[in-house]
C-alpha positions in Angstrom: -27.8 -19.3 8.4 -28.5 -15.7 7.3 -26.6 -12.7 8.6 -28.7 -10.3 10.7 -28.3 -6.7 9.3 -29.9 -3.4 10.1 -33.0 -4.2 8.0 -33.4 -7.8 9.1 -36.9 -8.5 10.6 -37.1 -11.7 12.6 -40.3 -13.5 13.3 -42.7 -12.0 15.9 -46.4 -11.3 16.5 -46.7 -7.6 15.6 -49.7 -5.5 16.2 -50.4 -1.8 15.5 -51.9 -0.3 18.6 -53.6 3.0 19.6 -53.5 4.5 23.1 -55.7 7.1 24.6 -54.1 9.5 27.0 -55.8 10.9 30.1 -56.0 14.3 28.4 -57.9 12.8 25.4 -55.2 12.3 22.7 -54.8 9.2 20.6 -51.2 7.9 20.3 -50.1 5.4 17.7 -47.6 2.6 18.3 -46.7 -1.0 17.9 -46.4 -4.1 20.1 -44.0 -6.8 19.0 -44.3 -10.2 20.9 -42.4 -13.5 20.6 -43.9 -15.5 17.7 -44.7 -18.7 19.6 -44.4 -18.1 23.3 -45.2 -15.6 26.0 -42.6 -12.9 26.6 -40.3 -13.1 29.6 -40.0 -9.3 29.9 -41.2 -6.1 28.3 -39.4 -2.9 27.2 -41.4 0.3 26.7 -39.5 2.5 24.3 -39.5 6.3 24.8 -37.8 7.9 21.8 -35.5 10.9 21.3 -36.6 14.5 20.8 -39.4 14.6 18.1 -38.6 18.1 17.1 -35.3 16.8 15.8 -36.3 13.6 14.2 -36.9 11.3 17.2 -39.8 8.8 16.9 -40.8 5.2 17.6 -38.7 4.1 14.6 -35.5 5.8 15.7 -32.9 3.1 14.7 -32.1 1.5 18.1 -35.8 1.0 18.9 -36.7 -0.1 15.4 -34.0 -2.8 15.6 -35.1 -3.8 19.1 -38.6 -4.5 17.7 -37.1 -6.4 14.7 -34.9 -8.6 16.8 -35.6 -9.0 20.5 -38.9 -10.9 20.4 -37.1 -13.6 18.5 -33.6 -13.5 20.1 -34.5 -12.8 23.7 -38.3 -13.4 24.3 -38.8 -9.7 25.0 -41.9 -7.8 24.2 -41.2 -4.4 22.6 -43.8 -1.7 23.0 -43.1 1.5 21.0 -45.2 4.6 20.8 -45.0 8.0 19.1 -45.4 10.6 21.8 -47.8 13.5 21.2 -47.3 15.2 17.8 -44.7 12.7 16.7 -44.9 11.0 13.2 -43.3 7.9 11.7 -44.4 5.4 9.1 -46.8 4.0 11.7 -48.7 7.3 11.7 -48.9 10.6 13.6 -49.9 10.8 17.3 -52.4 13.5 18.1 -51.3 16.7 19.9 -48.2 18.7 19.8 -44.8 18.5 21.4 -45.1 19.8 25.0 -41.5 20.1 26.3 -41.8 17.0 28.6 -45.0 18.4 30.3 -48.0 16.9 28.6 -45.8 13.9 27.7 -46.4 12.6 31.2 -49.8 11.4 30.0 -48.1 9.6 27.1 -45.8 7.7 29.4 -48.7 6.8 31.7 -50.8 5.5 28.7 -47.9 3.3 27.6 -47.4 1.8 31.1 -51.2 1.3 31.5 -51.4 -0.5 28.1 -48.6 -2.9 29.3 -50.6 -3.5 32.5 -53.9 -4.0 30.5 -52.2 -6.4 28.1 -50.7 -8.3 31.1 -47.2 -7.9 29.8 -44.6 -9.1 32.3 -41.5 -7.6 33.9 -41.9 -4.1 32.5 -38.9 -1.9 32.0 -38.9 1.6 30.6 -36.1 2.2 28.1 -35.6 5.9 27.2 -33.2 7.4 24.7 -32.1 11.0 25.0 -35.3 13.1 25.5 -36.9 9.7 26.3 -34.5 9.4 29.3 -35.9 12.6 30.8 -39.5 11.3 30.4 -38.3 8.1 32.0 -36.8 9.8 35.0 -39.7 12.2 35.4 -42.6 9.8 34.9 -41.4 6.2 34.9 -41.8 5.5 38.6 -45.2 3.7 38.2 -46.1 0.7 40.2 -45.9 -1.8 37.3 -42.4 -0.7 36.3 -39.5 -3.0 37.4 -36.7 -0.6 36.4 -35.3 1.7 33.8 -32.5 1.9 31.2 -31.3 5.3 30.0 -29.6 5.6 26.6 -27.5 8.8 26.3 -29.2 10.7 29.1 -28.7 14.5 28.7 -30.5 15.3 32.1 -32.0 18.4 30.4 -35.7 18.4 31.3 -35.4 16.2 34.4 -34.1 17.7 37.6 -32.5 16.8 40.9 -35.9 16.1 42.4 -36.4 13.3 39.9 -33.1 11.7 40.6 -33.9 12.0 44.3 -37.2 10.2 43.7 -35.4 7.3 42.1 -32.9 7.2 44.9 -35.6 7.0 47.5 -37.6 4.4 45.5 -34.6 2.0 45.0 -35.6 0.4 41.7 -32.9 -0.4 39.2 -31.6 2.5 37.1 -29.0 1.8 34.4 -27.5 4.6 32.3 -25.6 3.8 29.1 -23.4 6.7 28.5 -21.4 7.1 25.2 -17.7 8.0 25.6 -18.1 10.8 23.1 -21.7 11.9 24.0 -22.6 15.5 22.9 -24.2 16.4 26.2 -23.3 14.1 29.1 -20.1 12.1 29.1 -19.2 9.2 31.5 -17.2 11.2 34.1 -19.9 13.8 34.6 -22.6 11.2 34.4 -21.1 9.3 37.3 -21.1 12.5 39.3 -24.7 13.4 38.5 -26.0 9.9 39.1 -24.0 9.5 42.3 -27.1 10.7 44.2 -28.9 7.5 43.2 -27.2 4.8 45.2 -28.5 1.9 43.0 -27.8 3.7 39.7 -25.3 2.0 37.4 -23.5 4.1 34.8 -22.1 2.0 31.9 -19.5 3.9 29.9 -19.6 2.7 26.3 -16.2 3.1 24.7 -16.1 4.8 21.3 -19.9 5.4 21.2 -21.7 8.7 20.4 -25.0 10.1 21.4 -26.9 8.5 18.5 -25.4 5.0 18.9 -24.7 4.8 15.1 -22.7 1.6 14.7 -23.3 0.5 18.4 -26.9 -0.8 18.3 -25.7 -4.3 19.1 -24.0 -3.2 22.3 -27.1 -1.4 23.4 -29.3 -4.4 22.7 -27.0 -6.7 24.6 -27.1 -4.4 27.6 -30.9 -4.3 27.5 -31.2 -8.1 27.2 -28.7 -8.6 30.1 -31.1 -6.7 32.4 -34.4 -7.8 31.1 -33.7 -11.5 30.4 -30.4 -12.5 32.0 -30.9 -16.1 31.0 -30.1 -15.2 27.4 -26.5 -15.3 26.5 -24.9 -12.2 25.1 -23.6 -11.0 22.7 -26.7 -11.8 20.8 -26.4 -13.9 17.6 -25.5 -12.1 14.4 -27.0 -14.9 12.3 -30.4 -16.4 12.1 -31.4 -19.9 11.0 -35.0 -19.4 10.1 -37.5 -17.1 8.2 -36.4 -13.5 7.9 -37.9 -10.5 6.2 -36.2 -7.3 5.0 -37.6 -4.0 6.1 -37.9 -1.1 3.6 -36.0 1.7 5.3 -36.3 4.1 2.4 -38.9 6.1 4.3 -36.1 7.2 6.6 -33.6 8.0 3.9 -34.0 11.8 4.6 -33.6 11.2 8.4 -29.9 11.7 8.4 -27.6 11.7 11.4 -27.7 15.4 11.4 -31.5 15.4 11.6 -31.4 13.3 14.7 -29.1 15.7 16.6 -31.1 16.2 19.8 -30.3 19.8 20.5 -32.6 22.2 22.3 -34.2 25.0 20.4 
């Protein structure tokens, strides 16, 4: 048995993908599937603010792609929104303050439909939660999970749309979040009857040191047949990712503050 660490890459079928948006941009991304079986569910990852270091490789989503296909039979679809760059490459276009990004979200959901990926959930983190609330209510989406929602770009009308629609909406809110803490989050999300606010004790906006808790919550919703907490050891082939490309992406860089 080998210990699963932050750089552990478990077996999966991984494919670099490109998406074309309705306004003509090419976005880069990756799809990670279980190695030897069809996925039970799918998470579409919408990353934090790209102007402050957010990207498809932001650590929670990178680790989801490394682990969840093997540990939970979940397909992980990650993209760089317009103008965002990571090791995978740079998506065309420029950051558009959650306006043009509606086409990026639509392209990711359409890709999941085209690829016949099952049980699609949108999982947004920080800026990605705003995109989820604003643009995630597409027919093929089962529900959404919000990690550290700041409710900055999204407005009351978007919460009202989710309330009327009735699809599951789960918000994981760190106890020490920089922007929206659990008490206020419960007040803001109270307008969505089906919304579940999960306060995560001791956690902060960036989930440093709390990735495992996040992944457990995701798995509980997407594939409840899998027992959590997820294993911390793996009896099988395992690779180690080279994370040196992100050595300059410090915690400070990832502070998701508006300009």
